[in-house]
N, C-alpha and C positions, 0 to 999 in steps of 0.2 A: 788164724793168728791170735795169740793171746793178747788181751788188753794190756796197755802200758801200766806200769806200776805207779802207785801214788808218789808224788814228789815229797822229798824231805821237807819238814817244816823248819822255819827259822828258829833257832834256839836262842831265846833271850827273854828277859822279863818284859812283859807287855802290859799296858793298861787294860782294864776290863774291856771286853768286846762290847760294842754298842748293842743294846737290847731294846726293842720296841715292837709293838704290834700295830700294824696299819698306820704307821707314822714314820716315814723315812724317805730318803731320796736315793734313787738309783740312777747312775749315769753310764751310758755306753760310749766308749771311745773307739771309733771305727775309721776306716778309710773310705772316702767317697767313691762310689761305683762298685763296692764290694758286695752289694745285695743285702746289706744289713738292715735297711730301713724297714722292710716288711716284717722281719723278725722282731725288731725292737717294738714296732707298733703292736705286734701279736702279744708281746709281753704285757704292754700297757692295757690292752683290751681284755686280757685274761683276768687281771686284777679288777677291772671295771665290772666284768661279768660276775665276779664274786661279791658284788655289791659294795665295793670300796671305792670311793672317789679317787681319781687320778687326774693329774694335770701334766701331760707330756709337752716337751718343747724340742723341736728339731733345730739344731745349729749346724748349718751346712755351708760349704764354700761356694764361691761363685763360679768355679770352673766345673767341667763335666766329670772329671775323674782324677783321683790320685791324692788330693789334699785331705786333711783331717776333717772328720765330721763327728758331731756328738748328738746324742739323744738323751735327754734328761726326763726322768719320770718322777714326779712328786706323788707319793702315796700318802693320803691324808684322810683318816677316818673322820676327822672333824670337818672335812669339806673345804679346807683351804686350797685355793686354786692358783694362787700366785707363786712365783719362785720364792723358796724359803731362803736360799743361800746355803752353801756347803753341800757335801756329798757324803752319804753314809756307806754306799756300796758302789765301787767303780769297777765296771767291766772293761778292762784295759786290753783292747784288741789292736792297738796301733803303737808300734814301737817308737814312731816319730814323736809322739806326744806323751811318752811314758812319764817323764819328769813332771810336767805340769799336771798330768792326771793324778799322779801320786800326791802331789802337793795340795790338791783340792780336797782330799779326803779329811773328814773330821777325825780327831783323835779317837782311837778305838774302833775306827771304821774298817771296812773289808775291801780287799783288793782281789778281784777275780781275774786270773790271767791264764793264758795258754801255756801249760807247763811242758809242752813238747820240746821246748827249747829251755836252756838254763835260765834261771831267774836273773834278770838284770839287777845286780846289786847297787849299781850307781843310782843315787837319788832315792833309794829305798829308805823308808822311815821306820824307826823302832817302835812307834806308837800305833801302828796299824796291824791288821791281821790279814795274812796272805792266804788265799785259797787258790790252789792250782788244779786245773783240769786239762789233761793232754788232748785238746780238741783236734789239733792237726794230725796227731798219730792215730786217733780214733777214726777220723775221716779217711786217712790214707789206707787204713786197714779195710774200710768198708766200700770205698769207691775208687775208681781209677781215673775218671775224667776230672781234669783240673778245675773246671768251672763248677762241677757238682761238689767237689771237695770244699770249695770256697763257700758256696751257697748253703750247703748243709751244715757247715761249721756254725753258721749263725743260728740255725734252728737247734743245733746241739747245745749251744750255751743257754738257749731258752729252756731246754729240758733240764740242764744242770741247775739253773736258777729255780725252776719249778720245785726240784727236790730240796734245795737249800732254803727256800722261803715258804715251803709248804703250799704251793699253788695247787689248785684242784686240777689233776691231770686230765679229767674228762672235759673240763672247760677248754683247756688248750687244744685238745684233740678236736673238739667240736669247731673251734675257730679255724683250725687248719682245714677241716672238712669244708667249711664255708668258703674259705679262700680259694681252694682248688676244685670247687664244684664243677667248673667248666673245663678243668684240666685233670681228669681223673688219673692220668698216668703219673702225675707228680704227687699224688696223695700218699701212696705207700712209702716212697723214699723219705718224704718229710716226716711222716710218723715214725719211721725207723730212726732218723736222726734225733728226733725228740726223745725217743726211748733210750737210745745209746747214751745221751748226755745224762738223763735221769738215772739210769741204772748204774753208770760209773760213779756218780756221787753217792748213791745208796750203798755201793759195795766198798768204797774207799775212803769216804770222808765222814766226819761227824756231821750230823744234820738233824734238825734244821739249824740255821744260824740264829743268832740272837734277834735278828730282824725276821719277822714273820708276817704273813698275811692270813687273817682269819675272815671267814665269811661274815658279811654284815648286810644291813639293809639301809645303807646311807646314800644310795644314788637316787632312789625315788623315781619320779617320772621324767627326770632330766634327760636331755639328748646329748649326743657326743658328735660335734660337728665343727668345722673350721669357719672362720669369718667370711672368707671369700665365697664359699658355697652359700652361706646364709645370705649375704648381700645380693648374690645373683638371684636367689629365690625371691628376695624382697623386691627386686626390680620387676620380676615377672608379676607378682601379686600387685605391685604398685602401678601396673599398667604400661610399663616400658615396652615399646615395640621396635625400637631402633637402638642398636649398640654399635658404635664405631670405635675401634681400639687399635693399638699397636703393641706388640708383645714387650713387656718389661717386668722383670722381677721386682716386687713379689705380687703383682696384680694380675698376671696373665691367666691364672686359673679361675679368676672371677668371670672374665668374658667367656672362657671355655665352659664353665658351669652354666652360664646364662644360655649358651647355645644348646647344651644338652636339655635343659628344662624347656626351652622354646620348642625343640623338636618333639617333645612329648605333649606340651600344653598349649602351644600357639599354632597348631596345625588345624586347618578347617576340617571338621569331621565329615563334611559332605564332599570332600575331594577337591575343594577349591584352592588347595595349595597352602603355602606358609603364610601366616599372619605376623611375620616379623622380618626384619632386615638386620643382618649382622655383617658388618664389613670390617675386615682387617685392612686398615689403611696403610699407605706407604710410609707414614711416620705419624708422630703425635700431632703435628700441626694439621695434617689432613683430617685426622680423626676428630679433633674438636671442631673443625670447620663443618664436617658432616653433621655433628650433633647440633651445632647452632642452626644450620640450615633446616634440619628436621624439626627442631623446636619452633622455628619461625613458621613452619608450615603446619603446625598443630599437632605433631607427633610427640609422644613422650620418649625422650632420647637421653642416653647417658654414655659416658666413657669411663673406663677404669685405667688408672695409670699410677705412677709414683713420682717422686720428686723431680728427676730429670725431665719427665714428660710435662709436668706442670711448668717448668721453665720454658719449654718450647711452645706451650699453649697460650702464653700470656697475651699475645695480641688479640687472638680470637676471644679470650675471656673478657678482655676489656671491651671488645665490640659487643658481646652479649650483655655486659653490664650497662653500657651506655645506650645501646639501642633497645635494651630491655626485652631480651629474648630468653625464655626458659632453657636451662641446661643443667644437667646433673653430672657431677664429676666425683668419682669415688677414688680417693687418693690413698693407696695402701703404702704408707710411709716406710722408708728405709734410711740407712745412714748416708749422709752427704757431707759436704757439698760435692759437686761434680759427680763422678762415678762413685765416690765414697766407698761405702761397704754395701754392695748390692744385696747381700743375703743376711744383713743384720738389721735389727729393729731400732727405730728412734721415733720421737715425736718432734721431728725437726722441720716440718713444712708448715707450721702454724702461721708464721708471719708471711711466708711466701704465698699462701692461699688466701689469707685474710685480706691482703693488699695486692693481689695479683693484677698485673698490668700497670702501665704508667699512668700518671695523673692521679687525681683523688678518687680512689676506689675503696670500697668496703664490701666484703663478701660474707655470706652466711656460711658458717661451719657447724656441722653436726659431729659430736664426739662420742661415738659408741664405745661401751666398755667391754663388750663380749659379742659372740655371734648372734645372740637373740636381738641385741640392739642393732647389730649390722642389718639384720632382716627388717626390723622395724624402721630404722632410720633411712635405709635405702628407699623404702616405699614412701616415707614421709618427705624425703628430699624431692621426689618427683611431684608431690602435691605442692610443696613450698616453692619450687621453681616455677610452677604454673601460677600459683597464687601471687607470688611476688614479681613474676616476670624478670627473673634474674638467675645467674649461675648460683648453684648451691653445692657445697662440697661436703662429702662424707669422709671424715678424717679417720680412717682405719690405719692399721700399721701391720708390719710383718708378723708380730707376735700374735695379734688377733687373727689376721687374714690367713696365715698358713699353718697354724697349729690347731689341732682339735681341742675343743674345750667342752666341759660339761656346762650346760646352760639350760635355762627354762625352755620348754617346748614353744615353738612358734604358734602364735594365735592370729587368726584373721576373721573378721566379721564379714560374712558374705554380703551383708546389707550395706557395707561401707561404700559410699559413692566417692569417686575421685573428685578432688577439688581442682577444677580447671581455672578458677579465678575469674577475673572480670573480662568476659568474652561476650561481645555483642552479637546477637543472632541476626539473620536476615529479616526476621519479623520485626525486631526492634528497630533496625535501620529503616525498614519500609514504613514504620509508624512515625518516623521523623525524629527518632532518638539522636541527640547531638553526639557526634563523634569527633573528638579532638585527641589524637593519639597520645600526646604527652601532656595532657592537662589533668591536674589533680581536682577531681570534682567531689571527692568524699572526705578529704582531709587526712587520708592515710598515706598519701604519697604515691599510691598505685593508680596508674591511669587505666582506662579501658582500652581494649584491643579487639581486633577481629582476626579471623583466620583467612588466609588467601582463598578467594573464590566464594566467600560467604554471600556476596550480593553482586549482581552484574555491574552496577554503576554507583553503589553507595558503600562507603567504608573502605575503599581502597586507599592505601597509604604507602609511602616510601619508608622503609626502615632505615634510620639514619645513624651512622656512627659519628656524625659531625654534630656541631651545635645546631639547634633548631628552636623554633618557637613552639608553644603548646599544640599548634595544629600540624606539627611535623614539617613546617616549611623551613628551609635552610636560613639560618640567621647567625650573624656574628655580633649582634648587639650584646653588650655586656649584661643588660637587664634580662634578656632571654636566657643567657647562659647561667646567670646566678639563680634565676627562677628554677631552672632544671636541676642544678646541683643541690639546691635547698630541698627540692621535692624528693630527690634521691635520698637525702639525709632523713626526711620524714619516713620514707619507705623503710629505711634501715631500722628506725626506731619502732615501726610497726612490726618488723620481723622479730624483735625481741619479745613480743607478746605471743608470737605464733610458734616459735621453736620449742623443742623439748626443754622443760624447766629443770633447774638443779634439784638434786636429792640431798637432803640434809640429814645428818646423824648427830644427835646430841649426846654428849658424854653422859654416862650413867651417874656420875658424881654431881656435885653442885655445879652451878654455872662456872665456866672456865675463863681464864684470861686469854687463852690462846686458841686459835683455830687452824685448820688446814684445808687448803683447796687442792683438788686433784681431778684428773680426767682420764678418759680413754683406758688404755691397757694397763695403766698404773693401778687401776681399781682393785683387782684381787689381792695384790701385794699390800696395798694400802689398808684394806679391811683387816688383814692379819696384823699389820704393824700397829694399828689402833688398839687391838686387843693386847699386844705385847706391851705397849706403852701404858695402857690402863693397869696391867698386872704389876708394872714397876712404879705405880703411883702417879703417872703422868696422864692427866685427863685432857683430851682435846675434842672440841666440836669439829665436825667435818662437813664439808660441802663438796659434792661431786658435780662438777660442771658438765653439762651435756650439750651446750651449744654456745655459739657466738653469733650475734651480739648478746651481751649479758643482760639478763633482766635486772630490775632494780633490787630484787632480793639478794643479789650478789653483793651489791654495795652495802645493804643492810647487814649482811653477815660480817663483812670486813669491818665495818664501823662498830660492831658490837664487841670486837675483840681488841685487846691491846696490840697484838701482833698476829699475823696469819702466815703460816708456811705455805708455799706454793710448790708442789711436788711435780717435777717434769722430767721427761727423758730427752733433753737436749742441752747444749752447752750454755745458751744465751738467755735462758728463762723467757722463752718467747711468749707464752701465755701471760706471764707476769707483766711483760711489756704491754700487752693489750689491756690488761686490767688497769695498770697505771694510766694509760692513755684514755680509757673509756670513762673512768671516774675521777680523773685529775687527782690521783692519790699521792701522798707522800710515799715515795718508793721504800722508805725505811719500814713502813708498816707491813710490807710483803717480803718475806724472807725466803729466798730461793733455795730449794733442795734439789740438786740436779744430778742426773745419772745419764751418761752418754757414751758408754763403752761398746754399745751395740748389742749387749745382752739385755734381756728383760730385767727390769728393776726388781729387787728382792725386798721382802718384808724386813729382813735384818738391816739392809742398808737404810731404809726409810726410818726405822725405829732408832737405830744408832745415830743417824745424822740429826734427827730432831732432838733426841736426848742430849747429845753433845752440845747443840746450840743453846738449849735451855740451861745447861750447866755453865756454859761459857760466860764470861763477863766481857764488857766492852761492846763496841758497835757490831751489828750483824755482819756476818760474812757468808759468802756462798759456799755450800758444800758441793763437792764434785767427786767423781770416781777417781780412784788412784790410777 
């Protein structure tokens, strides 16, 4: 059968087509369950293999099949890894989202579509450039099986893009070879589909486009990994031997990765069996109960969950806080409240975790910016939980947890010893060392503890979730309760000296009047936004927060500036609330810049919001997404 003819081009005067080398955004609009995910990832990895940094983000629905899904790839020779905002090339494979996909294109951008069917004129813009490839017709001519036609159509558009963007064909073919190494029967048809898409473009369309990829050496020794995998490996290196969890998007892959690593790294080489316990509990309440029980017994234990799981875990979290039992909780945040947006990202659990449980509670939060810090902070959380005898939260989110990111290689010092904190040994107890479970003997608010079974008749104690005196005896005397609560406050102040400290970036210009605070997954977009603002003559000092409680340096940074913007991905400015509370600040000093539509924040949004605020007159007002 002859190949289908090229589609007619739209006849109209158009603005110049976008032209850029190693600096553009491609977005794929697909249907969930169509098998497009692996093809889209193949495209991103091919550019990465050519030495050009990429930052992909998968935007998928919470159902199994049928709803729209998108995959966005930021190509940046400069190494920007946050979302830029806008799309330069849209691969529009879903008629359901055609109008919104077309609307997202930059003026002069490109729309790649399946020209097997007539071009939908409705909603089409006159300022974009349309590229048609008859993908369905090509697949129908080559294969008869409906599922093969669907799957190979995805690989075919990767081949077409390869020709349009000048991707190295050998790189894509090598990646396909790696992907189907264990399924050689699929190798030949995938390579055929790739070649069909590439050849059709070369025979029928002007190529390359104004957007092109050129080989570079801008990746260096960085690795490409998602935050959930990184955190799981951090738990292994950090000494975790117990994981109790209940499946919930977007954290499930973390526990699954931990199990894979344990099966390789936590198995007795002498045939003694597994040296780990991984339990999928009946719900989140049971999972945190198991973690607390394991922590009381001396094991390093953690759970991975998301916002709804945190809600269910509150009572056990309060028990661990008041009874002073180590527990590590990795919260991969998503949109809320309630079911909210299960497959969208937010930083919306900050207050829920900082104050989890009823009564006066304050919990340690670690705020990683990328997979490297997910690895480091997961291990650090296990140390801190033991040292402080308290729950410690690692506040990841879907953007970090489920998207692959270029990041620094993980590093581990094999000489590093685990910090088990203040634990009395049998020898110390035998020698007459005083043991009062809830007494502050060192002034840091942290009491000494023992592990069950340490000594046959010394050091045994009841772990109490009720009020008690320093010797752990039940007491409802007000003075005993106040002593304990004030000691917990001292322990929280001690935590501020132990957690990861902030990272400050001074503006290149003279000292500035304004600063900006940010944290977590906002970091890569914030880095680019600062450069954009600097180019526009707006200089800001910046402080990336990495943990709560905040060290005194955060207060110093705020007080050194006339006003400080606080960039967050939630509606209510939750970290700003904690800052005002921690330092008794005038709220007007902290100006909230808020983004909460479920998509990762963009550099454009941050820069535009801050610039608009600085230009505006009158009292500060909050920025929010449209």
